[in-house]
N, C-alpha and C positions, 0 to 999 in steps of 0.2 A: 503493500500499500505504499501511496507517494502521498504526503500533504503538501497544498500552496500557502499561502498566506500573503504576500505581495507578490506583487506584477515583475519585479526580479528576481524572482525565485523560478520564473517558467523557464523548463527545459521539455518542448515537446518530445523530442528524442525518446528521454526516460522516462513521460508518462508511457508511451506504447509497449516498455518494459515489464509494465508491473500489470497485476489484474484487476486493482481495485483504484477510484483516485477518489480524494474526499478533499473537498474545499471547505474549511473555515476560511469565514469574512470574505463571502462574494462581494458583499457592499463596497469591499476597499479594493477590489478590482473594478467594481463598477457591473452593470448586469453584463454589456455586449459583451467585453472580453472575456468575464469567467464564461456566458455562455458560449466564448468560441472557444475557452479549454476544456469545458465540459460536452460540447460537441465532438471535438477531439476524441476525448476519450472513449466517448460512446461509439464513435463510425471506426474505433479500433478493438473494440470489442472488450470494452473495460466499463465494470459496472462502476456507478457515482454517487457520492453520498454527501449533503451541503449541511452546514451547522451557521447557523447565523448568528453572529458577536451582538450588533445593535439591540438596542431594545426595542421594543415595540410601537416601533413611530409609524403610523398610518402609510406616511407615503415613501415607504421604502419598499413595497410590496413592488409596485412600478420603475425601482429603482432598476431591481434583480431582475425583473420581468423576463427579460434574455434568455437567463441559467434554470429556467425552472422545467420549461420543455427537455434539456438534459439531466433532468436531476434523477435519479431512480429513488433516494430515500434523501426526504429532508427530515431536519430534526431539529424544529423546535419548540422551547418549551412553553409552557398553556398560556402566560401576561404578552409573549412575541406574538402567537396565533390569534387569538382576542384583536391584541391594536395592529397588527399587520392588515387586518380582513374586516375589523369593524363588527364583526358577525357578534351573535349573542352567545354563543354556548360554542364550545372546542370542536365538538361536531360538524358544527355548521362552517367554522372557522379551517378544518380541516379539507372539507370536499372543496369548500372556496378554492384553496392552494391544491388538489388535485386538479383541478378547473382550469386552473392556472398552468396546469404543464408540469406538476411531480406525476411523481407516479405511484409514490408511497410517502404518507407522512408520519412519521415515531413523533408524538408529541412529550415529553417528559413532563410529569404531573408531579415532582417530588414526593413526595412520601405516599403520593398515593397510585404512583406507579407509573403507565403511559398508556397513550391510547393509540393505537396502530391502525390506520385508516388506510386503503386502495380502493381501487375500483368494484377488487371482488370482494372486500370485506372489512370489517369493522374489528378489534380485538382492544377490552377495556382491562387488558391484565397486566402483571400478575400480583397486584398488591393487593389485589382481592381476592385471593387464592392463598393471600400471606404469604408471599415469595418477594422480599426485597431483593430489587434488580441489586442492588450494592450495599457492601455491609463493610465494614471497616475490613473485620476480622477475617472476610473470604473473597473480597471483588473491590476491586479499582480499578475496573475498565468494565465498561458496556458494549457491546456490539449489537446491532440490529441487524438481521440480513433475510434477504426469501429462502424459504426454502424450495420453493417449487422450482423444478427442472434438476433438481440435484440427484436424480438419475441418469443425466446425461453427464458430458464433458462440460460442463463450466468451465467460468475463471472464478472460481470460487477462493481466496486466499485462503487456503488451509493452515497453512503454515500460521496469520495472524488469529484463527479462531482456535486453535490450538494453545493460544499461550496460556500460562499458569498465574493464575489471581486475576480472573476477568470471569463474566458472565456471556456469554454468547445465547441471542435469543432469535430463535428461526418461525419465520410466520410463514406459513401456507408451507410445510414443511410435511406435513403428514404423509402421504404418498412417497417422499423421496426419506422418512426417518431413516430405515435401514443402514442403507446409503450413506447418510451423514454421519453417522456412529462410526459405522466403518471407516469412514477419511477421516474423523476423528483421531481416533486411535491409530489408522495409521500412520496418520502424523507427530505421533506424539503423548495425545493426551492418554492417561491411564485408565486404565479399566474400570478401574475402582470411583472415579469421579462423579460425582455426583448428579443429576437429569431427572427430569422430569415434564411431564406433558396434563397444560391444562385444558379440557375439554369443555364448548359449551363457557368460557369464562362469564360471571358477572351472571349468569341467568340460573336461573332458580335446580335447575340438572347440571351444575357443574361439577365436574367430578376433575382431581388431580391425580397423575398416577405418580409414583416415586419409585424411581431405580438409582441404576448404575450405568454407565454408557455402553455396558458391557449386557445389562440382562433387559433395557426399557422395550427394547425392540418387540420382545416375547414377550412382554407385558402388554404393551401396548395391542396387538395383537389379540391376544387373550382376554381382556377387555373390551374388543370390539368397537376400539376410540373412533368415534366419525368426527366431520368436519362443523364448526371451526375448531382448529383445535393450535394451538401453541407449545413451542419444544423450548424447553429452558436447559441448558447446562453450564453447570456451574455448583458449587459448593453453596451458595447462597439457598437451592434446593430445598437442603439439610432444614430449614428454619422451618419450613411449613408447617410441621407438627406444633412447632412453640407456637407461631405467630397466626395461623388461620383464628377468625374471627366470625368467617359468615356459617357459625353453628347454633343458630338458636332457632330454628322454624322445621319446618318437620318434613322440609323440601330439601335442608344441609343433612338433617337424619337421614336421610333412603340415599343421600349422595355419600354419607360417610360410611354405610353397610356397602355400597359399590366401587371403594377405594382402596386403591391397591398398592403396597409399600413395599419397602426393599426395609427391614432390618437386621443387622449383622447378618448381610448376607443372607435371611431367610424372607421367599415371599410370601 
């Protein structure tokens, strides 16, 4: 992965030798320059992500408009979404950013987790399931990526996703889940690394399947998990039993009876 923050850093030859381009602060490059860099990356087979450093100025969206149609993952926070779009709520704001060209919008909401919105689905997890994406004892880095198409030879940066001390979140990855877990192990992730799948996140029939990257594929198949489902790889998933709070309704009682977990190696 390559990160660019100023126009002086641009090296287009280096761009095409990577698999993913992350652009921090497109507002400092200007929308036209940022858009050209992202377009070049996409044309050469790279995936792209963008996070905006400025506050939620209503006029900023127009300033970076040229960058959005070449952005696979836009990573704003909740205040930026509402400020940029003037929307009454985060979902509407994220949908407006999709309409402006972004393929996926992953909105961070502090302790509430993340709202991930694409044209295919909307996922408001994993904080609702009692899984924090970051924790000082478990993860200092957070990566969102699509799991769609992981059955094929894609340009996924597996070395980056396999780094220790991070949480990797895969959305639209249910069909490709076995291959995702195999690739992570092949790139050095220990088989005992904790992982979880959240099915039907935030809904009354939400289920959380806990395991490791060595066991989770079989557990998900056994549980007959259906989309929408989110895959989370990282030690933060071990905090689910301690932090889950959605357990006061009859619906959760049923979900609890369906939950599959791995504790000390036993399913």
